N, C-alpha and C positions, 0 to 999 in steps of 0.2 A: 498825084502820081507816085510820090515817095511812099505814102501810106499803103498803096496797093501793092508795091513791090515788097514791102516788109511783111505784109500778110501772106504773100505767095511763098516767101522764104520760110516763114513759120510753119506752113503746111507741108512744104517739101521736106524739110530736114527735122521736123518735130522739135523745133526749138521752143524754149519757154517763152511766155509772153514778154516781148520786148517793150519797154516803156517808150512812149512816143516822145520825140524830141521837142515837140511843141507843147506837150502837156505840162502844166505847172506842178502837178502832183509828182511827176517823175523827177523834176528838178529838186523839189524839196526832199523827196525820198532818197535820191542819190546823195544829196549833201548830208543827210542824216546818217546814211550808211558809211560814207567816207569818214564822218566824225567818229562814228562808233568803232570802226576798224582801223582808224589811223591812216587811211588812204590805201589800204591793201585788203585783199580778200581774206577769208577765214583760213584757206589752205596756206596762203603765203605767211599769214601770221603764225600758224603752227610750225612751219619750217623755220621761221626766224627765231621763235622761242627755243626750238630744239637746238639750233646752232649756238645760241647764247648759252644754254645749259651745257652743251658739249664743251664749249670753250671754257666754261667755269670749272667743270669737273675734270677736264683733260686738256690742260694748257700745252701749247707746243704744236698744235695741229693734229690732224688725223692722217692715218695711212691710206693706201689705195682702197682698202676694204672698209674704211671708216672706223677703224679701231686703233687704239694706242695702248701703251703699257699700263695706263692708269684707268680707273673705272670711269665709264661713261655715264651719261644721264639715264640711259636705258638700263643700267645695272649689268652691263656685259664687260667681261674682262678681255684684255687684248691678247696679243700673241706671247707675252711673257718675255723673260730675259733670253739672250742668245744662248746657244748650246755651249757647254763648257769644254767639249772636246778633250775630256780627261784621258780617253783611250786613243787619241790620235797619235800617229807615229811622228816622231821628230828626228829625222835623220840629218846629220850635219851635211852641208852642201859639199858635194864632190866625192862622196863615198861610192857613187855608182859610175864614176868616170873610168873608162877602160885604161888598160895598162899599155904604155908605149915604151919600148926598151930604151930608146935613145932620145926620148923627149920628156924630160922631167916636168912634173906638174908645176905650174906657176904658183898656185895656192893649194897645196895638198890638204886633204881633209883631216889627216891625223899626223902626229909626229912620227909614227911608225913608217908611214909612206915616205915622209921627207928623209928620214935617216936611211931607209933602204935604198932610195934612189941616189943618195950621196955615197952609198957603199960604206956607211959608218957602222953597220950591223954585221957581226961575224957569222952570217948565215947566207946560204944560197939555196936555190930551188933544185932539188934532185928530181930529174925527169925519169919517167918510167911508166910501167903499167899503173902504179899508184904513186902519184907525186908525194914528195916528202921534203924534209928540211935536212940540209947537210951543214954541219957545224964546222967552222974553221978553227975553233978553239973549244976545248971542253967546257960545257956550260957551268960546271961548278967553279971554274976559275974566273968567271966574269964578275963584274960589279953589279950585284943584284939591286942595290939602292938606285943605281942609275938606269939600268936596262929594264927591270921588271915593270915599272909604270909605263914604259914605252910599248912593251908587248901587250899589256892590259888595254891600252888605248887602241892598239891594232885590232881588237875584237870588234870595233865599229866598222871595219872595212867590209864591203859587200862584193868586191871584185877580186879576181885572181890576178897575180899570185899572192896579193897582200893578205887575203883572208886565210888561206891555208898556212902561210908562213907564220902569221901571228898566232894562230890557234895551236898548231903543232909545236912551234917554237916555245910558246908559253908552257905547254905540257912537258916538254923536255927539260926546261929550266926548273920547274917545280919538282919533277921526279928526281932530278939530279941533286936537289937540295934535301932530299928525304934523309932524316937521321943524321945530319951534319951537326957537329959541335965545334965552335959555336954556331948558332942558327944563322942561315943565310937569308931567310925570308922575313923573320921578325923585325929586323931594323928597317925593312922597306915597307912595312904595313902602313904607316901614316901617309906615305906618298902614293899609295895605291887607291886611296879613297876617292880622289877626284876622278881619275879615269874609270874606276868601277861605277861610280855614280853616273857618269856620263853615258856609260853603256846601258845602265838600267833606265835612265830617263828617256831613251829613244822610244820605249814602249813597243818595240818591234819584237815579236815572239822569237824569231830566230836569234837575234842579238841577245835577248834576255836569257835564253837557254844556254848559250855559249858562256855568258858572263857568270851565270849561277853555277854551271858545271866547273868552271875554273875556280870559283870561290870555294866550292866543296873540295876540290883537289888541293887547294892551298891549305885548308884546315887539316885535311887528312895527312898531307906530307909533313906538316909541322903543327901539331896540336897546340903549341904555345901561341899561335896566331889567334885562336879563338878568344882568349882573354884580352888580347890587345885590340880586338874589334869592338869590344863592348862600348867604349866611349863614342864610337862612330855609328851606333845603331840608328840614331836619328837621321843620318844621311843615307843609310842603306835601306832601312825597313819601310819607309813610306810606299815604295813601289811594291814591296812584298805584300803590304796590307791591301793594296789595290788589286793584286792578281792572285791572292791566296785562295780565292773561291772559284777561280777559273778552272773548271774541270768538266768532264763529259759524263753524263749518266747513260751508259750504253747497255745496261742490263747484263745479259749473258754474252754480249759480243766481245770481240778481242780489241784491245786498245794497243795498236802497234807503236804509238808514240812513246809508250813506256819503255819498250826495248831500245828505241832510238834516243831515249832521254830527251824528248821534246814536249813532254806534258808539263806545262808551267805550274799547275796546281800541285802535282806530286813533287816536282823539284823544289818548290818553295817549302813544302812541308818537311822534306828531308833536310833541307838546309837549316831551317829553324831548329829542328831537333839536334842537328850536329852543332849548331852554335850554342845551344843550351848546354849540351854535354861538355863542350870544351871551353865555355865562357866563364866558368866559376860560379860562385854563389850569387853574383849580381846579374847573371845573364837572364834568368827567367823574368825577374821583375821589370827589367828594361824591355824585353820582348813583349811582355804583357802590356806595358804602357803604350807601345806603338801599335800592337795588334791585339785588341781586347779579346778576340775570339780564340786566341791561341791557348791551348791547355798543355800543362807540363807533361813531358815524357819520362820524367825521372821518378815519379811516384808509382 
């Protein structure tokens, strides 16, 4: 009866010839096959060897796709290292918080916001069709060593009125120090490197343009600052090297960001030439060390 059922199944499903349970040949053949394959079929043996080879060449397990960072037995590379995010924006926490007149921020993003909310800065907002800065004291009578780094750090702010107060206030202070003897800006240059570098490291195009414009204005107002900045090129120029080639190839179209001074590539090129002209004889070799593609504008 059992042999009749097996024969019927073989015909219905086109199965290969199944060995008979009572046949001695099937018993000996099955034992020989088990000894030859180690108790598994050929497909299972192939999968087992592939898993062993994969663990040998790629320790630590495999990802969902079956790949890792190291080479596998099949000769396939994985997904590689994670992205570097070198151009990712890095804003300090709190620069986007809105302004509340009678509610000081518990943890302000910059020292400029903290000092303005405590009314420690001699400025106020002038309301009108075009908002501006109203000074309570003449800017040239202020302590530049103390206040200039605070205004430079205020360039990080992204909300009003901190943004316009820091930008226009810094412009007024630099223009007020133009041509003064003794210089008001030169003694404050070492203390400006940290807030300036903090602005550049945000990698935000808007903040970068504001910081570079103020750096140019500082050198133009007092050319002696150019030579004082040479020892700090290694803190300032890495970001310049990163963005010096950021420019648009528009052909015969109009680039409106040049008029607004928001083209990072052109601003960096202008700043490097200005730093070379005002930095003395050691300026070019130091710029060339940090930005190898830069060519001198003095020849």
